[in-house]
Every structure is written in C-alpha cells, then in structure tokens.
LOBAZA-228320 format. One record per residue (C-alpha): z, y, x. Coordinates in steps of 0.1 Angstrom, whole numbers, padded with zeros to 4 digits, always signed. Layout:
LOBAZA-228320
ZYX
...
end
This chain:
LOBAZA-228320
+0893-0308-0221
+0862-0303-0204
+0876-0274-0185
+0906-0295-0174
+0881-0323-0161
+0863-0298-0142
+0893-0284-0125
+0905-0316-0118
+0873-0324-0099
+0873-0292-0078
+0909-0301-0068
+0896-0335-0059
+0866-0324-0041
+0890-0297-0025
+0916-0325-0013
+0889-0347+0002
+0873-0319+0019
+0905-0311+0033
+0911-0348+0044
+0879-0352+0060
+0882-0317+0082
+0917-0328+0095
+0903-0362+0104
+0871-0350+0118
+0890-0323+0139
+0909-0354+0154
+0875-0373+0161
+0860-0342+0177
+0890-0342+0201
+0887-0377+0209
+0850-0371+0214
+0858-0344+0239
+0881-0366+0258
+0856-0396+0258
+0884-0417+0237
+0860-0441+0220
+0889-0461+0205
+0905-0427+0190
+0870-0417+0180
+0862-0447+0159
+0899-0444+0145
+0898-0411+0130
+0860-0414+0121
+0868-0445+0098
+0897-0424+0082
+0872-0395+0075
+0849-0419+0058
+0873-0432+0037
+0875-0399+0019
+0837-0410+0004
+0858-0441-0012
+0868-0419-0040
+0855-0426-0077
+0869-0393-0092
+0839-0371-0085
+0808-0365-0103
+0778-0373-0082
+0771-0333-0079
+0808-0330-0063
+0802-0363-0043
+0772-0350-0027
+0790-0321-0012
+0817-0343+0000
+0791-0369+0015
+0769-0339+0032
+0800-0329+0052
+0803-0362+0061
+0767-0363+0072
+0770-0336+0092
+0801-0350+0113
+0781-0384+0116
+0754-0366+0133
+0776-0354+0160
+0794-0389+0162
+0758-0405+0167
+0750-0380+0195
+0780-0394+0213
+0771-0429+0205
+0738-0419+0224
+0758-0402+0254
+0780-0435+0256
+0748-0457+0257
+0734-0437+0285
+0766-0440+0306
+0764-0473+0304
+0786-0487+0275
+0769-0516+0258
+0753-0508+0225
+0759-0543+0213
+0798-0540+0220
+0799-0510+0200
+0778-0523+0172
+0803-0553+0170
+0834-0529+0177
+0828-0509+0146
+0827-0537+0127
+0864-0540+0128
+0872-0509+0106
+0895-0517+0080
+0874-0504+0047
+0842-0516+0042
+0827-0482+0032
+0837-0465+0065
+0826-0496+0084
+0791-0495+0068
+0785-0459+0076
+0794-0467+0112
+0774-0495+0115
+0743-0475+0104
+0750-0447+0130
+0754-0473+0155
+0725-0491+0143
+0702-0461+0146
+0713-0461+0184
+0707-0496+0186
+0673-0493+0175
+0662-0461+0197
+0680-0482+0228
+0652-0510+0222
+0679-0534+0234
+0670-0556+0201
+0638-0550+0179
+0638-0528+0152
+0633-0549+0123
+0661-0575+0131
+0685-0544+0133
+0671-0528+0100
+0672-0564+0082
+0709-0571+0089
+0717-0533+0078
+0703-0534+0047
+0717-0569+0040
+0752-0556+0048
+0749-0524+0025
+0749-0550-0002
+0788-0551+0004
+0790-0517-0016
+0784-0522-0053
+0798-0491-0068
+0768-0471-0078
+0774-0437-0066
+0787-0447-0035
+0763-0472-0028
+0735-0451-0038
+0748-0427-0010
+0753-0452+0016
+0715-0467+0013
+0704-0430+0011
+0721-0424+0044
+0705-0459+0059
+0672-0444+0047
+0675-0412+0064
+0688-0421+0099
+0663-0451+0098
+0630-0434+0085
+0620-0420+0119
+0625-0455+0137
+0606-0477+0114
+0584-0503+0131
+0552-0488+0120
+0519-0489+0138
+0517-0463+0164
+0553-0455+0163
+0578-0462+0198
+0594-0495+0179
+0562-0510+0169
+0567-0550+0175
+0544-0577+0171
+0515-0584+0144
+0540-0585+0113
+0556-0553+0124
+0544-0531+0093
+0553-0560+0068
+0588-0554+0083
+0588-0521+0077
+0578-0521+0043
+0602-0552+0033
+0630-0529+0048
+0618-0500+0028
+0612-0524-0005
+0644-0541-0001
+0664-0504+0001
+0645-0492-0030
+0652-0525-0050
+0689-0522-0041
+0691-0487-0052
+0673-0488-0080
+0699-0516-0094
+0728-0494-0084
+0711-0467-0100
+0705-0484-0135
+0738-0500-0135
+0753-0464-0140
+0739-0462-0174
+0761-0492-0187
+0794-0480-0169
+0820-0459-0190
+0824-0454-0228
+0793-0451-0251
+0802-0416-0263
+0800-0406-0225
+0761-0415-0223
+0747-0379-0222
+0767-0370-0195
+0759-0403-0175
+0719-0396-0183
+0728-0365-0169
+0744-0377-0136
+0717-0399-0132
+0688-0373-0131
+0709-0356-0107
+0706-0391-0087
+0672-0400-0090
+0655-0379-0061
+0676-0408-0038
+0659-0437-0052
+0626-0416-0052
+0627-0408-0016
+0620-0447-0007
+0586-0447-0026
+0579-0413-0002
+0588-0430+0028
+0564-0463+0016
+0535-0439+0013
+0540-0423+0047
+0541-0458+0065
+0505-0456+0087
+0502-0492+0083
+0503-0492+0048
+0466-0495+0040
+0448-0502+0008
+0451-0539+0010
+0487-0539+0018
+0494-0514-0011
+0474-0539-0036
+0488-0567-0025
+0522-0559-0016
+0536-0523-0021
+0523-0518-0057
+0531-0554-0073
+0568-0551-0058
+0576-0519-0066
+0559-0523-0103
+0581-0554-0106
+0614-0538-0102
+0600-0509-0124
+0594-0534-0152
+0623-0560-0146
+0648-0529-0147
+0643-0524-0184
+0657-0486-0181
+0640-0462-0198
+0648-0433-0174
+0643-0451-0145
+0606-0467-0158
+0597-0430-0164
+0609-0414-0134
+0592-0442-0112
+0560-0446-0127
+0557-0409-0122
+0569-0412-0087
+0543-0439-0078
+0514-0415-0094
+0527-0387-0073
+0532-0398-0041
+0502-0424-0034
+0468-0417-0026
+0444-0409-0054
+0419-0434-0037
+0448-0460-0040
+0455-0453-0078
+0416-0457-0083
+0410-0492-0063
+0444-0505-0081
+0438-0492-0110
+0439-0523-0130
+0475-0536-0119
+0491-0502-0121
+0479-0498-0160
+0488-0536-0167
+0521-0522-0162
+0526-0495-0190
+0522-0517-0222
+0554-0537-0206
+0574-0504-0204
+0603-0498-0230
+0591-0486-0263
+0612-0452-0258
+0594-0443-0225
+0575-0414-0228
+0542-0431-0213
+0520-0407-0227
+0529-0378-0198
+0528-0406-0172
+0494-0419-0181
+0482-0382-0186
+0493-0370-0150
+0474-0400-0137
+0442-0389-0155
+0447-0358-0145
+0449-0366-0110
+0421-0391-0111
+0401-0363-0128
+0412-0338-0100
+0401-0365-0074
+0367-0369-0087
+0363-0329-0093
+0371-0327-0056
+0339-0340-0040
+0309-0356-0053
+0311-0383-0034
+0336-0402-0047
+0318-0405-0083
+0302-0439-0074
+0341-0455-0064
+0349-0446-0102
+0318-0464-0117
+0324-0493-0094
+0358-0497-0103
+0348-0491-0139
+0375-0465-0142
+0368-0453-0177
+0372-0487-0197
+0403-0497-0177
+0421-0465-0190
+0403-0467-0225
+0418-0501-0229
+0452-0495-0212
+0456-0466-0239
+0446-0487-0267
+0472-0512-0254
+0499-0483-0254
+0493-0469-0288
+0493-0504-0302
+0522-0518-0285
+0542-0481-0293
+0543-0482-0334
+0562-0454-0335
+0541-0433-0312
+0539-0398-0327
+0506-0381-0337
+0512-0358-0303
+0516-0384-0281
+0484-0404-0290
+0463-0373-0293
+0477-0360-0257
+0464-0393-0243
+0428-0390-0261
+0429-0356-0246
+0435-0365-0210
+0411-0394-0213
+0383-0370-0227
+0389-0347-0196
+0388-0374-0169
+0355-0386-0188
+0340-0347-0186
+0347-0347-0151
+0341-0381-0140
+0309-0390-0166
+0299-0354-0177
+0262-0371-0186
+0278-0397-0206
+0281-0384-0240
+0285-0417-0255
+0323-0422-0235
+0333-0389-0253
+0323-0395-0285
+0339-0429-0283
+0370-0414-0273
+0368-0388-0302
+0362-0421-0323
+0392-0437-0312
+0412-0406-0319
+0398-0402-0353
+0405-0439-0359
+0442-0433-0350
+0445-0400-0370
+0425-0416-0403
+0462-0427-0416
+0476-0394-0411
+0460-0370-0432
+0460-0333-0423
+0479-0328-0394
+0510-0304-0400
+0531-0309-0368
+0519-0277-0345
+0525-0293-0314
+0499-0322-0324
+0473-0297-0339
+0479-0276-0307
+0466-0307-0288
+0439-0313-0311
+0424-0280-0300
+0428-0286-0267
+0408-0318-0273
+0379-0302-0290
+0380-0273-0265
+0373-0293-0236
+0339-0304-0243
+0330-0268-0253
+0345-0252-0219
+0325-0286-0203
+0292-0278-0213
+0291-0244-0223
+0266-0252-0251
+0277-0262-0287
+0244-0278-0290
+0255-0307-0267
+0288-0307-0286
+0271-0309-0318
+0255-0344-0308
+0292-0358-0306
+0292-0376-0340
+0330-0377-0341
+0334-0343-0334
+0334-0328-0371
+0356-0358-0378
+0380-0344-0356
+0381-0310-0370
+0391-0327-0407
+0426-0335-0393
+0434-0294-0387
+0453-0274-0414
+0434-0246-0425
+0447-0219-0401
+0442-0243-0369
+0407-0251-0384
+0400-0214-0385
+0413-0211-0346
+0393-0238-0336
+0359-0224-0356
+0367-0190-0336
+0366-0208-0304
+0333-0224-0313
+0320-0190-0319
+0334-0173-0291
+0316-0201-0269
+0281-0192-0282
+0286-0157-0278
+0299-0163-0242
+0271-0186-0234
+0243-0169-0255
+0238-0202-0271
+0205-0208-0290
+0212-0228-0320
+0174-0230-0332
+0169-0256-0357
+0180-0261-0393
+0197-0294-0388
+0217-0279-0357
+0226-0251-0379
+0235-0273-0408
+0261-0293-0385
+0276-0259-0369
+0281-0245-0401
+0297-0277-0413
+0322-0272-0381
+0331-0237-0386
+0335-0239-0424
+0370-0229-0419
+0357-0195-0421
+0328-0193-0439
+0346-0204-0473
+0384-0209-0486
+0395-0247-0475
+0419-0262-0504
+0452-0245-0510
+0442-0209-0491
+0452-0182-0510
+0438-0147-0498
+0471-0132-0503
+0483-0152-0475
+0457-0138-0451
+0463-0109-0431
+0432-0083-0437
+0427-0071-0403
+0424-0109-0390
+0400-0116-0421
+0375-0089-0408
+0378-0102-0376
+0368-0137-0386
+0339-0125-0405
+0326-0101-0383
+0326-0131-0357
+0304-0152-0382
+0285-0121-0391
+0275-0120-0348
+0268-0155-0351
+0239-0156-0377
+0225-0127-0357
+0221-0148-0325
+0205-0177-0344
+0168-0175-0335
+0134-0196-0335
+0100-0187-0329
+0085-0208-0351
+0085-0187-0383
+0084-0218-0407
+0118-0232-0389
+0136-0202-0389
+0129-0197-0425
+0145-0231-0431
+0174-0217-0405
+0179-0189-0432
+0179-0208-0461
+0206-0232-0443
+0229-0201-0435
+0224-0187-0472
+0234-0219-0487
+0267-0219-0466
+0274-0185-0467
+0273-0183-0505
+0297-0207-0512
+0321-0182-0494
+0334-0165-0523
+0328-0125-0534
+0354-0115-0505
+0334-0125-0475
+0297-0116-0488
+0300-0081-0480
+0305-0092-0443
+0279-0122-0440
+0249-0111-0463
+0237-0082-0445
+0232-0102-0410
+0216-0128-0432
+0193-0100-0450
+0184-0083-0412
+0175-0120-0397
+0148-0122-0427
+0137-0090-0422
+0135-0098-0386
+0112-0128-0395
+0092-0108-0415
+0080-0088-0385
+0066-0118-0368
+0042-0124-0401
+0012-0101-0403
-0005-0093-0439
+0006-0098-0474
-0013-0131-0478
-0022-0137-0444
-0013-0170-0438
-0018-0186-0404
+0007-0213-0408
-0007-0236-0433
-0007-0238-0471
+0031-0247-0474
+0040-0221-0451
+0063-0192-0449
+0049-0161-0465
+0061-0123-0466
+0061-0130-0503
+0085-0162-0503
+0107-0143-0480
+0109-0111-0502
+0117-0137-0532
+0145-0151-0514
+0159-0115-0495
+0158-0103-0535
+0182-0136-0548
+0203-0130-0518
+0210-0091-0523
+0217-0100-0560
+0247-0118-0548
+0266-0089-0543
+0265-0077-0579
+0295-0103-0581
+0315-0088-0555
+0310-0061-0568
+0292-0040-0536
+0269-0020-0556
+0267+0007-0524
+0257-0021-0499
+0230-0040-0519
+0216-0003-0527
+0211-0001-0489
+0196-0035-0484
+0175-0028-0514
+0160+0002-0492
+0158-0019-0461
+0138-0044-0480
+0114-0018-0497
+0108-0006-0461
+0099-0039-0446
+0075-0043-0479
+0062-0013-0470
+0053-0023-0437
+0037-0053-0451
+0017-0034-0474
+0036-0052-0504
+0032-0024-0530
+0047-0045-0558
+0072-0059-0540
+0084-0026-0523
+0083-0009-0562
+0106-0038-0573
+0130-0033-0542
+0129+0005-0552
+0138-0003-0590
+0167-0025-0581
+0180+0002-0560
+0176+0030-0587
+0191+0005-0615
+0222-0002-0593
+0223+0037-0586
+0224+0045-0622
+0247+0017-0638
+0270+0008-0608
+0274+0039-0587
+0298+0063-0602
+0318+0076-0576
+0304+0114-0569
+0305+0110-0529
+0289+0072-0531
+0264+0090-0554
+0255+0115-0527
+0253+0092-0500
+0229+0069-0524
+0207+0098-0533
+0203+0108-0497
+0192+0072-0484
+0170+0071-0513
+0149+0100-0507
+0148+0093-0470
+0134+0058-0474
+0109+0069-0502
+0096+0097-0479
+0087+0072-0452
+0068+0049-0477
+0030+0050-0476
+0022+0021-0494
+0027+0033-0530
-0004+0047-0554
-0002+0079-0568
+0014+0070-0600
+0043+0047-0590
+0051+0075-0562
+0050+0099-0590
+0077+0077-0608
+0100+0072-0581
+0098+0109-0568
+0105+0120-0602
+0132+0095-0607
+0147+0106-0572
+0145+0144-0581
+0161+0138-0616
+0192+0121-0599
+0195+0149-0573
+0196+0175-0602
+0222+0156-0619
+0249+0151-0593
+0286+0164-0600
+0290+0193-0578
+0267+0222-0573
+0265+0222-0536
+0257+0186-0538
+0230+0191-0561
+0215+0220-0543
+0213+0198-0508
+0196+0169-0525
+0172+0190-0547
+0159+0208-0510
+0158+0172-0496
+0136+0161-0522
+0108+0187-0510
+0101+0164-0483
+0090+0138-0505
+0059+0161-0514
+0049+0170-0479
+0043+0140-0453
+0030+0152-0422
+0010+0122-0413
-0003+0119-0449
-0029+0142-0460
-0029+0132-0498
+0009+0137-0494
+0009+0175-0491
+0019+0192-0523
+0024+0227-0512
+0034+0239-0549
+0059+0210-0557
+0076+0217-0525
+0084+0253-0533
+0093+0244-0566
+0119+0223-0553
+0130+0249-0529
+0131+0275-0556
+0153+0252-0579
+0178+0247-0547
+0179+0287-0546
+0186+0289-0583
+0213+0262-0580
+0229+0278-0547
+0227+0313-0570
+0247+0291-0597
+0270+0280-0574
+0279+0310-0561
+0285+0326-0597
+0307+0297-0606
+0328+0303-0576
+0329+0341-0582
+0342+0331-0620
+0368+0309-0608
+0381+0324-0578
+0370+0358-0576
+0349+0354-0545
+0313+0345-0544
+0316+0317-0517
+0297+0311-0486
+0265+0317-0481
+0260+0286-0461
+0236+0268-0488
+0210+0299-0486
+0212+0296-0449
+0204+0257-0451
+0177+0265-0479
+0162+0294-0456
+0160+0268-0426
+0137+0246-0450
+0114+0273-0460
+0111+0278-0419
+0102+0244-0417
+0079+0243-0441
+0065+0276-0428
+0056+0262-0395
+0040+0228-0411
+0016+0247-0426
+0023+0249-0464
+0002+0280-0479
+0028+0282-0507
+0057+0293-0481
+0046+0331-0473
+0060+0356-0449
+0072+0377-0479
+0091+0347-0495
+0110+0340-0462
+0116+0378-0457
+0132+0381-0492
+0153+0353-0490
+0168+0367-0451
+0175+0400-0469
+0190+0384-0499
+0214+0363-0476
+0221+0396-0455
+0227+0414-0487
+0252+0388-0501
+0269+0386-0466
+0275+0424-0467
+0289+0420-0507
+0326+0427-0513
+0331+0397-0529
+0318+0374-0502
+0342+0351-0486
+0342+0353-0449
+0328+0318-0431
+0325+0320-0394
+0303+0287-0399
+0280+0303-0420
+0277+0335-0400
+0270+0312-0368
+0242+0291-0384
+0225+0322-0400
+0229+0341-0362
+0210+0308-0345
+0185+0308-0371
+0177+0343-0366
+0174+0335-0330
+0149+0309-0339
+0128+0331-0355
+0130+0355-0325
+0121+0327-0303
+0091+0316-0320
+0079+0351-0317
+0084+0352-0283
+0064+0320-0274
+0032+0336-0282
+0000+0316-0295
-0006+0307-0330
+0027+0297-0333
+0041+0335-0322
+0012+0352-0343
+0025+0333-0374
+0062+0346-0370
+0051+0380-0358
+0053+0397-0395
+0085+0380-0403
+0117+0409-0398
+0149+0394-0386
end
C-alpha cells in the first residue's frame, strides 16, 4: 500500500511538473514578445499546478521550487515593464483579476516586490496589504509555501533602519509587525496540519510537519537580522509576541522547535537581559515538550557567553541569572511530575556547568544545585537507568574539571550524597575519575578529615558495596582499580608527623574494611607511607612533638598490626617482605627489640606458611640480604637469627638451591663496614659446606642420569672465595683458591661431565678476572700473583 502511494505521488508530481513546464514555455514566449496579458494568463495557469493537495510536503517543495524559479523570471519582466513606463499600480491591480486565489496571490506577491522597489508607495503599506491578503489560503501546506514565498521576496525590502525603504519614525515597528504577523499565521497553518486526516496517520503527519518546520523558523531568523530590533524592542515587543504565539498554540512539536529557535537565533546578551520573560514561558508549555533539552541549550549558550569574556560577568550578577534559572528549573520539575530522572539530572547538570562558568568562586551555589538534585532523587533510591547514571557522572565530573582540585570539591557537602544514587559499577567509574583527577593535578590531600571525606567518596573501590560478587568482576579491571587506590595512598602527605600519622590511621581504617582480596594491593603502600613517616622522626624515644605525639615505637606497633591482616588473605610472601622492610626501618631507628620482633615474625611465616620451594628460595635470600645489612643487633640476637637463616638454607629441597643459600650465608659473618662482624672462620665453614653440597649435587646427578651435570655451582663458589680473598679474610688462602680451580678443571675434563657452554664462559670470565687483577699491580696484584690460573 505504501509503495502504491509513493508511486502515485511520483505520477502526480510528474504531471504537475509537465503542466508547469508547458505553461512556463508559453509564458516565456509571451514575455519575449512583451505580451503582458498572455504572460499573466500563462503564469496564472502555471501557478495553478500549486493548487494540488495530492503531494506530500517533500514532493510539493520540488514543484514549488520549479515555480519559484519561473517567478524570478516573471519578476524581472515586471521590473522591465516598470522601467519602460508601465504603471506598477495598474499592474498590481491587473494581477488581481486572476481566476484562482492561489495563482492570484503568488502574482500579487511578485508584483508587490517590484511595487516596493519602485517606491511609488510606502513599503509598509504594500507589505501590510500582502500579509493580510495571504489569509485567503487556509490549506496548511499551500498556505505555508505561499507565505514562505512572501517572506522570501520581501526580506530585502523591509523598512528597516539604514534600509533604502526606511520610512517615518515607526518604520522598524512596521517591519517587525509584518514579520510577526506572517510568523503567527504560518505557525497556525503548521499546527493545523496536526489535526487533519485520520488518527492512524499521526506519525506520518508529524514527519511531514518536521520537514516543514524551517519554513516557520525562518521568520524568527529574519526578525533577528532586522537592524532596528534593539534590546528594548526585543524585550517589549518581539519576545512577548513570539512567546505568546508559542504558548497559545498548545502544540508539542511547535513549542519545542520554536523555543529552540528563539534560543539559537537571537543574541546571547538579549537572552540574558530578558531571562525572566523567557523562563516564565517554560512552565506554560505542554507537559510532553522536551523542556530539559531546550533549557539545557539556553544554559549552555549563556555559559559559553560568560566564558567568552570576563567583561560580561557583571551583567550576569546584575540580572541575578543563577537565581532565575534555579527557580525556573524548580518550577519546570514541579510542573512536569512525570519527568524522568534523566531529564531532571540533565537540567541540574547544565545549571551546575553554568555556575562553574559564571560564579566559579560561589561554592554555595554549586552545593545548592547538588542539594536540589539530591532532593529530587531522594524518592528514587539507587538509579538503574544507564542514561541517568551517565548524566550523574557528568554532573559530578564538572566541578572536578573546573577546579582541578578534589580538596575544593570536598567542600561541597552534597557531593557525597549524589554518589549514593549511583549503582555499584558507576560508583566505581566515578571513584576512578576522582583518583585520576588527583593524579593528573598532583593534588595534595593532607589532613585526616579530608582523607576521611575522600575515602568515603571512593568507597566503591575500597570495599564491596551491597550485592557485588567477586565472580562478576573482571580480574584485570579489579587489579587496575586497586592499583589506582595504591597510587592514591602513596600521594597522601603532610609535613607534620602528628597529622600524617592520623592520615595513615584513617586510610588503614578504610582499607581494612575492603576484604582479603584487596589487601595485597592496599597494605604495601600503607606500610611504605608509614616507613616514609619514620624517616622524619629521629631517635628511639626522642620525642620533639610533645608527650602524646607520634613516636617510632608507636608507628612500629601500628605497622605490626597492619601486616598481620595479610595472614587472613593469605599472602605470607608479601607479609614476609613487609616484615623485613620494617626490620630495616627499626635498624635505622636503633630499636633492637622491635627489629628482632619483625625478624621473628618473618621467620614464623617462613616456617609455618611458606611451603612452595620456589617461594622458600626467594624468601631465604631476602632474609639473608636484610640480615646482612642490620647493625642494631647485639652478639646474642644476631647469632640466633644467623643460625636460623643458615639452618633454613641447608634444609631447602633442591641441592643447587641449598648450595646457593649456604654460600650466601657467608656474607652474614663478614660485613665490610663493621669490624666486630668479620668472622673469617665461619665464612670458610659456610663456603666449605656449600662445596660439599655442590659435590653431593653432582653425585646425585651422576647416580640419577649417568652424568655429573654442570660445574656452574663450583664456579659460583670460586667467585665467593675470590670476593672474601680480596676483602682480606685470612682464612681464604691462595692454596684454597688454587685447589678449587684445579678441582673445577678436573671436573670439566671428566668424561661424565655434561657440557655446559654457560658454565665454561663463566669460568673463563673468572680466570680472566684473576689475570686482570694480577696485571693491575700494587697490593692487589701482589695478592693475586701466586694464584696460577
């Protein structure tokens, strides 16, 4: 059926074009022979094709444009006739004898254009006559195109200020009156289209009306181009008349389009000075009109106007723009009970953007808007609508983007309340936006109160909000979120140790509520922040900050409790690393009991929690490395810890791991910068024990695989011997080194040895090093000289 209708329209359009072209041909012939009577006759017949009711607005427009082109030629002929002495007044009367009203009015408008140009009569009189006569056509489509033609031919002939058609003092009023009258009549015709035809074709009619809307809107554009329309005239005449027509037409499509037109075509300063009049019209519009979009566009234009120059800002204060806009939005939301949440939030978001441009210093205004939005959402609970939540994120992001400072944003008391209405996922998105803003602007959040407020805002990342299941979370996303929280914790700083400790306690309170899955990400930065604070404090009991102040002991107690929370994860390897870090910090503070306690905790973890062989190897090397750097321990405590470490090393599962851990323990008995910790005998014992283990590893390899395996372990031990030889350990003699080199050489030449290019290269490098030390000369050269490599 639809296809048939389209085909029929095409046929009717083709027939209309054919009739129009045929009559246009005869009209041209009459014009060429200066035959006025025939020219009028054929032009009237040509224009009769526009009387059709069978075409859609789109097809009718094609026919109208062909007729419009022909009328241009006819107008040129009328001008020539007037120049040759033909009376334009007679011509104006002559065309009124055309039989049909539509061709008559098109010809009248064409001659009227020439009439005004001839200046034989005041422009205002001719225009008034034409606009009144056009009332003769009441068919919506035909009437709209006729009046559009009138507007087109008259737009450059309006009696405007500075125009050649300017008349007496009221000349601009006449021009405005003409355009307003034409606009009013066109709008009535346009609205009438909605009520013609059956109800089932409503969508089709709305589509057709949408295609014709620019014909009506052009009148407002013409009004905005009239030079004589100053602010006073716009305020007193133009805007009230236009708004009266918009409100009274009671048509949803017309009201939305025309309000948008008003905002787009007239200057920003006019909108600002007539804000009250314009805003008063909004609550009077139909409930179904999309007011939020129109109002948002108005506020957007005013925001851009405010941002364009600082000089215009006093105008905004003068007219109390914020109070008026805020009041208008309240009335609109009150009037439109069914307005969706998305609409209300969009309005408040636009108003907040307006405030941030116009009154950035007035945080109370921004908070007022957020408060009004909270009040609107209070009956809704958590918002599930994705469009609405997206708009809330835009609303909450606006102050962050404007101030680039979360500390300023935290002063907005209603800001956290808005976050409450976001669903869990969007809450996380917003929390991430806040953290990114802090990172980007390097914002210093330095007091416990501010940190408390900040962590309340980002609690979506800190802990599981109601109903969130870990299974639903993407692992990579989760890691990224927690890493961003960790980066944030590292950024928190205050030069005052007392306040910084409060900040750390506040952060700890929040992150401990985050559940075991988050702790491995958030505990380490908290521990390192505490260790950073320790560096600012001086001695074990030195207390320059008052009696109740933060002392190193107090911080270490806090650290111990914090790291203990990792037991529940469980994450023993991480806890062990953190205990060792704290032990080093206690060493720097000369707190032997505290350092010993941290080592004890690390050893307990190693014994009871770390069972994986690889993890044990890593842990024992960390323990040895940390213990080697400790200077705070007395002989008894150090011996106890060293004995434990060597014991753990010898009990590792794999022989190569045992060997490496045991020779690493040799460093525990020889510390360069501490004379009381140079025990050459125990160093030699460790190295000999490592050799025995390396030898046992070779024998096991030979028994299991039929080959002795690599000599890499022996070469590594040789390097340790050379290290302690250089450091002056009297127990490491030339003979010991010499015998080890010979042992390695013999092993490598053995038939059961497995070729290992890496071990060969390692040995070659070691021997080259010995030769290099010999060539150096001096004390070192003398020392190395007896060694035969």
